[in-house]
C-alpha positions as CSV (number, residue, x, y, z in Angstrom):
1,X,-49.6,44.2,-3.8
2,X,-51.3,41.2,-2.6
3,X,-53.6,41.2,0.3
4,X,-52.4,37.7,1.4
5,X,-50.6,37.4,4.7
6,X,-46.9,36.4,4.3
7,X,-46.2,32.9,5.4
8,X,-43.2,31.6,7.3
9,X,-41.3,28.6,6.0
10,X,-43.0,26.4,8.6
11,X,-46.4,27.5,7.4
12,X,-45.7,27.2,3.7
13,X,-47.5,24.4,1.9
14,X,-47.0,23.2,-1.6
15,X,-49.6,22.7,-4.2
16,X,-49.5,20.0,-6.9
17,X,-48.0,22.5,-9.4
18,X,-45.3,23.9,-7.0
19,X,-42.0,22.3,-6.3
20,X,-41.2,21.8,-2.6
21,X,-38.5,24.0,-1.2
22,X,-35.3,22.1,-0.7
23,X,-31.8,23.2,0.3
24,X,-29.0,23.5,-2.2
25,X,-27.0,20.8,-0.4
26,X,-27.1,17.4,-1.9
27,X,-28.6,14.5,0.1
28,X,-25.3,12.6,-0.1
29,X,-23.6,14.4,2.8
30,X,-26.0,15.5,5.5
31,X,-23.2,16.4,7.9
32,X,-21.7,18.8,5.3
33,X,-24.6,21.0,4.2
34,X,-22.3,23.4,2.3
35,X,-20.9,20.7,0.0
36,X,-21.9,21.2,-3.6
37,X,-22.5,18.3,-6.0
38,X,-19.7,17.3,-8.3
39,X,-17.0,18.8,-6.1
40,X,-14.4,17.1,-4.0
41,X,-15.8,15.7,-0.8
42,X,-14.6,15.8,2.8
43,X,-12.0,13.1,2.2
44,X,-10.2,15.2,-0.4
45,X,-10.6,18.4,1.6
46,X,-9.1,16.8,4.7
47,X,-5.9,16.0,2.7
48,X,-5.1,19.7,2.3
49,X,-2.1,20.9,4.3
50,X,-1.0,17.3,4.7
51,X,2.7,18.4,4.6
52,X,2.3,20.2,7.9
53,X,0.8,17.3,9.8
54,X,2.6,15.1,12.2
55,X,3.1,11.4,11.5
56,X,0.5,10.5,14.1
57,X,-2.0,13.0,12.7
58,X,-1.4,11.6,9.2
59,X,-2.0,8.1,10.4
60,X,-5.2,9.0,12.2
61,X,-6.4,10.9,9.1
62,X,-5.7,7.9,6.8
63,X,-7.7,5.7,9.2
64,X,-10.6,8.2,9.1
65,X,-10.5,8.6,5.3
66,X,-10.4,4.8,4.9
67,X,-13.4,4.4,7.1
68,X,-15.3,7.0,5.1
69,X,-14.4,5.3,1.8
70,X,-15.5,1.9,3.2
71,X,-18.8,3.4,4.4
72,X,-19.3,5.0,1.1
73,X,-18.7,1.8,-0.8
74,X,-21.0,-0.1,1.5
75,X,-23.8,2.5,1.0
76,X,-23.3,2.3,-2.8
77,X,-23.5,-1.5,-2.7
78,X,-26.7,-1.3,-0.5
79,X,-28.4,1.2,-2.9
80,X,-27.3,-1.0,-5.9
81,X,-28.8,-4.1,-4.3
82,X,-32.0,-2.2,-3.6
83,X,-32.2,-1.0,-7.2
84,X,-31.9,2.7,-6.3
85,X,-28.6,2.8,-8.2
86,X,-28.3,1.1,-11.6
87,X,-25.1,0.1,-13.5
88,X,-25.3,3.3,-15.5
89,X,-25.0,5.2,-12.2
90,X,-22.2,3.1,-10.7
91,X,-20.0,2.8,-13.8
92,X,-17.5,5.4,-12.5
93,X,-17.2,3.4,-9.3
94,X,-16.7,0.2,-11.2
95,X,-13.9,2.1,-13.1
96,X,-12.3,3.1,-9.8
97,X,-12.5,-0.5,-8.5
98,X,-10.9,-1.8,-11.8
99,X,-8.1,0.8,-11.5
100,X,-7.5,-0.4,-7.9
101,X,-7.4,-4.0,-9.2
102,X,-5.1,-3.1,-12.1
103,X,-2.8,-1.3,-9.7
104,X,-2.8,-4.3,-7.4
105,X,-1.9,-6.5,-10.4
106,X,0.9,-4.1,-11.4
107,X,2.2,-4.0,-7.9
108,X,2.1,-7.8,-7.6
109,X,4.0,-8.0,-10.9
110,X,6.6,-5.6,-9.5
111,X,6.9,-7.6,-6.3
112,X,7.1,-10.9,-8.3
113,X,10.0,-9.4,-10.4
114,X,11.7,-8.2,-7.2
115,X,11.3,-11.7,-5.6
116,X,12.8,-13.3,-8.8
117,X,15.7,-10.9,-8.7
118,X,16.3,-11.5,-5.0
119,X,16.2,-15.3,-5.6
120,X,18.8,-15.0,-8.4
121,X,20.9,-12.9,-6.2
122,X,20.6,-15.4,-3.3
123,X,21.6,-18.2,-5.7
124,X,24.6,-16.2,-6.9
125,X,25.6,-15.5,-3.3
126,X,25.3,-19.2,-2.5
127,X,27.4,-20.2,-5.5
128,X,30.0,-17.6,-4.6
129,X,30.1,-18.7,-1.0
130,X,30.4,-22.3,-2.1
131,X,33.3,-21.4,-4.4
132,X,35.0,-19.3,-1.7
133,X,34.5,-22.1,0.8
134,X,36.1,-24.6,-1.6
135,X,39.0,-22.3,-2.3
136,X,39.5,-21.7,1.5
137,X,39.5,-25.5,2.1
138,X,42.0,-26.0,-0.8
139,X,44.2,-23.2,0.7
140,X,43.9,-24.8,4.1
141,X,45.0,-28.2,2.7
142,X,47.9,-26.5,0.8
143,X,49.2,-24.8,3.9
144,X,48.8,-28.0,6.0
145,X,50.9,-29.8,3.4
146,X,53.5,-27.0,3.4
147,X,53.6,-26.9,7.2
148,X,54.0,-30.7,7.3
149,X,56.9,-30.4,4.8
150,X,58.4,-27.5,6.8
151,X,58.2,-29.5,10.1
152,X,59.8,-32.4,8.4
153,X,62.6,-30.2,6.9
154,X,63.1,-28.5,10.3
155,X,63.3,-31.8,12.1
156,X,65.8,-33.2,9.6
157,X,67.9,-30.1,9.9
158,X,68.0,-30.5,13.7
159,X,69.1,-34.0,13.2
160,X,65.9,-35.5,14.4
161,X,65.9,-38.0,11.6
162,X,62.6,-37.4,9.8
163,X,60.1,-38.0,12.5
164,X,57.7,-35.2,12.8
165,X,55.6,-34.1,15.7
166,X,52.4,-32.4,15.2
């Protein structure tokens, strides 16, 4: 047994060959000291039981998650600018950004295809409407002609002599 007096954590000093005592929690999430490195963070954990949430709660949660993601990206950008993080550290983030950009491109292509399809459909409807309008006009003229002939025939049958009244 040693004759040294036990020290409390506040009295403990480190020498040059000792490592300072640090907590197991990473420095990346001071508000969540129990979070372990390389595990899903608070954003992912907050998405659990999403099925049971109300629409309002889901919306509020998405706003909160988006704010956290934005703050994280801003912090990463700041550390990159300072040189604390190098390209080798941020490569995975670059991949995430590229995936988002690719998804955006894919979504834009899907929307472009949908717009082209809707324009074709609109043009088809316009042509169809134009044909139907022409056919309706032709039918109207045909029936006007038939009505005129019928009035003339009726007038002649009554002995009116061929003058028709409209």
